[in-house]
N, C-alpha and C positions, 0 to 999 in steps of 0.2 A: 543299434539298440546299443543303449548306452546300459555297461557294466559296473558295478559299484564295487571295492573293493568292500571286507567285512568290516574295516575302519572307517570307511566312507559311509558307510550305513548308516553305523553307529554315531557319525558325528552329525551325518544330517538329521533333522529335528522332523519329527512326525506328522506326518500330514493328517488334519484334523476335519472334520465334514462341519463343525459348526454348530452340529442342532444342538438343538438345547435340551435331549431327553436320551435316556440310555441305547441301548443297541437294540436290545430285547424289543422295544416298542416303535422299531423300527422298519417299515417293511421290503428296505434295502438289505434286510440288515443279510441274508443268504447267501447277498451277492456281493457284499460293500469286503473291498481286498483293504480297506484301511488299518489303521493300527485301532483296533476295539477296546484294547484293554486302558491306553492311552488316551482315547476320549474319555471312558466314564471316569476316567481319575482326573481329567480337565475338567468336565461337567461339573464333579461337587466339587473342586475347589474355587472355579468363576461364580457357583451358589454360596456358597461361606463368606469370599470375597465381597458380598452385597448383603450381607447380615450382619450387622454389628455385634450384637450378643442374642444369644441361648439360653434360655431357662427350663431344664430338664424338669419336670412335675413328677418324684414318683415316690411308694409308698413298697415298696415288695410285695403288699397286702394286697387282696381283690376289694372294692367293696366299702373304702374309706373316703372316694369322693375324688381322686385325679383329678377326673375328666371333668368335673362340676366347679374345681377352684383353677383346671388350667383355661375353663372359656372363657369366665368371670375373671380372674386375672389377664387375658388378653383384650376382652369387652373396658377393661376398668385403664387398662395400659392406652387402649385407641381412644378413649376419652380424654385422657393426658393429652394427647396431642402426638404417640407416636404411632408410628406404621410398626403391626406386628401383624405375625403368623400364627397361626396353629397349625402344627404337625401331627396327626394323630397314628403315633407309633402302635398303638393296638392293638393289635392285626386280628389277635380274636375276638377282639369287642369292643370296634371303631366306632365310638357314638359319636365323635364330636359333626357330625355333618347331623345328626336330629338334633344336638346343642342350639344349632345356631340358625337349624331352618331350614336345612338341607339335605331333608330325608328325602330319598329315592333321586337324588339331581346324580345327574351322570356329567362327566368332563370327555374331554375332546383332547387332541393331539394336535400341536400344531410345531411348528420350526424350532420355536421356543420353548417347548417344554411341554408338560403336563397341566393343564388349565386348570386353576384352583377357583372357588366359589369366595365371591365379596360378599362379607356380610358388612351391610349398614346400618350401624344402630344411633341410637338417639343422641345427638351429642359427640358422636366417635366423628375425631377430624378425616379419619381415614380407615377403609376397610378393610374389616379383619378378614386376609388373607387365610383360607380353609382348607388343609388339603388332607384327603382322608382316602383308605382303600375302600372305606365304603361307596364312592364313588365309583368305582369299577365290579362292583356288585351288580348282577341282575336281580337281587333280593337281599332285604335289609338282613331278613330272618336266615338266610345261608350260611353255616359254618366254613369257616375256613379250618382248611386239616391241610396241614405245611409243616413236613420236617425243616428241621435248620438252615440247612441250604439253601430254603424260598425265603426264610424273613431275613437270615441274613444281604440277599439281593436287593428284597422290596426295603429296608431302614435304607440302605444306599440308592434305590428309585426314589425313598418319600424328600429325602435329603437335595438328591441332585435332576430328578428329573421334574419335579414338581418347577412351575414358572414362579418363582416366589418372592421374585423383583426386590427392589432394594427393601429391606430392611432392618431396625431398629431396635427388634427383640423378635425370636419365633423361639414360642412357646410349644416345646417337645412333650403332649401327654402319653408318658409311657406304661407298659401293661403292666401288670404285677408281677412282682419275680426278681429276681438278682443276675440272669440266666443271657440267653445268649441274644437277645434285643438291645441289654444295654449294655452288652460287653461291645457287640457293632457299633453301637453310635456311637459309645465314649473313643476306642480306636480311630476310630473313622474323623471325630471332634479335635483330635491331639492339638496343638495349638492355636485353637477357636476360643475365644474368651464365652468359656462356658458354664453353669450354674446351676445348682440343684436346689430346688424348692422340695421339701418333706411334707408331706400329707399324712395323718394317721387319725386316727378319734381314739377315744380315752378309755377302752376298756385295755387291759391287760395284755390279750389273746394279741390284739391291731397291734398296739404299744410293741411287744415285743417281735412283730414283724417287719414295724418301722424304722425299729432302731439298726437291726439289720442290714438293711438299706441303709442308716445313718453310716453304719462300720464298711459299709462298700465305699462310700464319699470318703470318707475317711482314707483309710486305702489305697484308692485309687488317685490321692491328690482332687479328687472336685469338690471346691467351697460349695458350700450348703450357707444360701440368704437367709435359711431358718425355717421352723416348721408350722405348720398352721394344722390346727387339732380341729379337723368336725364332728359335727354330730355332738357337739359340747354341753348342751342342752336345750331344750325345748319352752316354749312360752306358751301357758294357759288360755286358748281362746278366750276364756269367759273373764279368771278371774287379771290375768296378764302377771304370776308369779311365774317365775323362774323353776324348772324343775330337772333331774339329771335322769338320764334313762340308762345310762352305764355309770355305772361306781366309777369316780377316778382311780387309775392306776399307779400314779403320779407319775403322769408322763411327763410334766414339766423338768421334774427332778429328774428323770432318765435323761430325757435328749440333752439337758447339760450336763450329760455325764460325759455328755460326746463333743463334747462344744457346741451345740446348737442351740439356738435361740427360740424360743415359741414366742411366734410372732401375731399370733389370732386364732380365738376360738369363735368358729364360723356355729351357728345353734342349728339345731335340726329343727326346717319351716318346710311348712303344705308349699311356698310360696316362692319354696327354693325351687322342689319339685318339678312344681307347676311350671316355672317360667324353662327350664332344663329341657321338660316334654312341649311343651311349645315352641321350640327354637329359640328363645331370648333370654340373654342373658340377666341374671336380675340388676345386679350392676347396673343394665341398661333399663331394664322395663321399668324396676322401682328403685330408682336409686335412695329413695328419701326411708326405706324400711331398713329397720335392725339387722335384718339378715344379711340387706346389700352393703350394709356401712361394715359388716361384721370383717368383709374383704378389704378395707380402706387403709388396716398396718400392711397387709404383701403389696397392693399393688405402691402403696408409698415406697415400699423399701426396694422395689426391682424398679419404680419409676426413678429415685436417687440411683440407682445404681446408672442406669442411663444419660442423669444431667450431668453424671459427674464421669463418666466417659467423655463427653460432648465437650465438656471443661478442660477436660483433661488435652483432649486434642485439641482446640483449642488454644491453648499454652504451648504444646509444641509448635504448630502453626506460626506465634506468636515469635516463638525464640526462631526458629527457621527466617524468619521474613526480618527481624532484627538482622541477624549475622547478614543474611544480604545485602542490606540497605546500607549497616558499615563496610563494609566491603566493596560498595559499587565504586567504578574509576573514577567516578564524577565528583563522589564524596570522598577518597582519597587524596584527589589529586586538589581538590577544598582542603581540606586538612595541611597537606603539605604543602600548600600557599603561606600558613598562621604558624607566626614563628613559635607558639607551643601548639601547633598540632596534633603532636604524642602526645602529648598529656592530658587535652579535652579527648581525642580518639580513646584513652582510656577511660576517661569519669565517662563517655556516653557508656561506651561498653559495659561499664561497671551498674548505668542505671538504666539499661536494656536490659540487662542479665536479675537487677532485685526486682524489675517488671514482670520478667516472667517465673520469677521463683514465685511471685505474688500470687500470678496468676492459676499457676501448679497448684500453690495454698491455698485457694480458695476453692478449686475443684474437688481438694481433698478432705475439705468442713463441708462439702453440700450434704453426705450421710446427717452428720449431727444436727444441719439445718431445718433436711424436712423430718 
């Protein structure tokens, strides 16, 4: 039997099982002797490496429409050609399964991880991958009665154990509050490309709570894409005139005081609620309606981030490719044979640098052009 010194043990990479789910879901957990904390850490790192950008939809207050905005944002991005997933972090009210037509659906565990369900919407380039605690419940009406330790673990499972695959965007539907779930998520996503989308409704009570979420983002250093004001008005089905159920408490000005821009007003509409109940986001089911078009500024703002990120990656790749080609042995030999080879090399290098800078600048101006 080979015995290792403490130093040799420390220098030896921990052996990993390679399974795509956390140890808690493994039938071998009781007898497994591998490094379990290491496996769970690597699992999350591997998942996040396959996800380009993460959008956290939060409000601090319940009932303002976070789930509605999350579902329609995800479906709209899929229609724009992005690979999208929706992670339902609302532990006590996991509704994304219903919003995408998967109410009552269950999941299987495989070597790749916990199964997601893919929503195939009309015009969507890719299925929207949905992961939710609802898929693990026997009945959707059963309450989840958990202390914080269990919530902490589930947030890790939601990101690490679900088989998300490669995504351009992962939209995370957060529960109300700025407590354990949000703190756990922010800690776990440290170093990833994460932005927040704030959701509120016009009245003063909702605005007060949503501003707390905005301040959380500012204090945490979490960039805020903007705010969506839900239930912003109602169109009369008879005369088609608009009126407001809730008095406007100056939400635009209050958000602006935190440096947050209001980017959308979403009306209160029966067809929006019906689409959610029927399991088909309205941006897919009825894309030409007024309420569906109200989501367009949100989708466009987030999509612009995705395109800008892609163009920045292209610019970085091109810069590396230019440098690699210029330093190629054959190129260097050809330049050395020329009388003014070094001068020519400097000129080529300057031209390539200018082109890389142009590509980088183009990626930075995408937001304005969109």
